[in-house]
N, C-alpha and C positions, 0 to 999 in steps of 0.2 A: 852598915853598908854591905857586909858580907851576906846577910840574910836577903837583902833585896836582890843582890846579884844572883844568888843561888836560886831563889824563886823565879827570878826573871828568865833564867835559862831553862827552867823546867818546861815551859811551853813553847820553846823556840821552834819545835817541829811544826807547830800549827801555823807558822808564818809561811810555810810552803803550801801553795794553793792545792796541789794534787793531794797532799797528805790531809789537808783540811777537808777536802771533798770525800776522801776515803773514810775519815773519822766520822763525819756526819752521816754518810751512807751506812756505815756499820752501826752507829747508834740508832738510826731509824730501823734498820733490819732487826736489831735486838728488841726494840720496843714493839715492833709488829709481831715478832715471835711470841713475846710474852702475852700480848693481847689475844693472839690465836689460841694459846694454851688456856687462858681464862675462859674465852668464849666457847671452846670445845667442851670444857668441863661443865660450864653453865648449860649448854645445850643438852648434854647427856643427862644431867640432873633434871632438867625441865621435861625431857621426853620420858624418862623412866621413873623419876621420883625416888630412885634408889641410890643410896650412898655406896652400896656394893658395886653397882655398875660404874659409878664414877671412879671408884678406886681401881677397878680393872682397867679402865681406859687410861687413867693416869699412870698406873704401873706399867702397862704394856708400852706406853710411849717412852717412859723413862728407861725401861730395859732395852728397848730398841736403840735409843740414843747412846746408852752405855756401850752396847755391843758394837755399833757402827763406829763410835768414836775410838774404841780400842783398835779396830781394824784400820780405820782411816787415819788415825793419828791425830 
């Protein structure tokens, strides 16, 4: 009984409609961000055929995210 109750209360927040919409929107946003990252890398590689160019684009994106996240919190 204790395990059911503990797991049952884990997702209680999803019973609130506004939080459920927020969670679904955030999940969609993260999925589209990942698709954009893959598509950008694919495009760079298709246009240049160079793994070095792909690494430069990926590295610059990662460095920018790191720097802005440190500033923005």
